[in-house]
N, C-alpha and C positions, 0 to 999 in steps of 0.2 A: 186571650183582647191586657189582659194584666198583665203577661209577663212579654208579649211586646211590647208594652209599654217599657219596664225595666228595661230589658235589654237597649230600646233607645235611650232609655236617661245611660245607661252604663256606657254604652256605647260616646254618647255627649260625653260623659265626664273624662274616660280616656281618650280621646280626641281634642278634648282643651286640655287636657293637665299635660295633656305628652307635649302641646303646642306650648306651654307655657313650662315646661322642666328644661325644653328648646332652648324656648328664650331667655331662659333665666343663667342656662347653662354656655349660650353665645358672646351675651354680654353682660356676666354677670355686676351686682351693685357692690359700690366700695366701701355701702357699712355695712358691714354684716349681720346688723338686727334685720336693716331688709330685702339683703341677702337670705341669711334662714326662715325669715318666713316669707320669702319668694319658693325656697326649696320648701317647704312645707306645706304649700299651699300647694305645689303641684304634685308632688308624694300623695297627700292624702285624696286629692284626685285620683289620682291611679290611683291608688288603690280601692277605694268606694267604686269604681267603675270597676274593676274586678271581683271587689266579693260583693255584689248588691244582686248576683244571677246567684247564686249560691247560696247567699242569705236567704233571698226568693224562694228558689226551690226549697229549699229546708224551712222554711215556716212557711211556706203555704200546700206545703204536700200537708200535713198536721194539722192548718189547719181544714184542707180539705178533707181528712177525712173524721175531723170528728164535729163536721158541720153535717157529713154527709149520714154515719151511726147516729146524730137528734134527731131526722125526718126523718 
């Protein structure tokens, strides 16, 4: 259940980050600070969407092993 939820949120972050990146690149702002902010937000969303499943698998696997050993 938790893995599915993480995958859905990861896909959502990838989709929104990708849309924001395309929007920023097709119609860039003339102000350099706004352009940098938009690019930073979109890249952070894409990287979060990619990294979230891997981090969840790494840390959930360690927690489940410890939880099973404690029971």
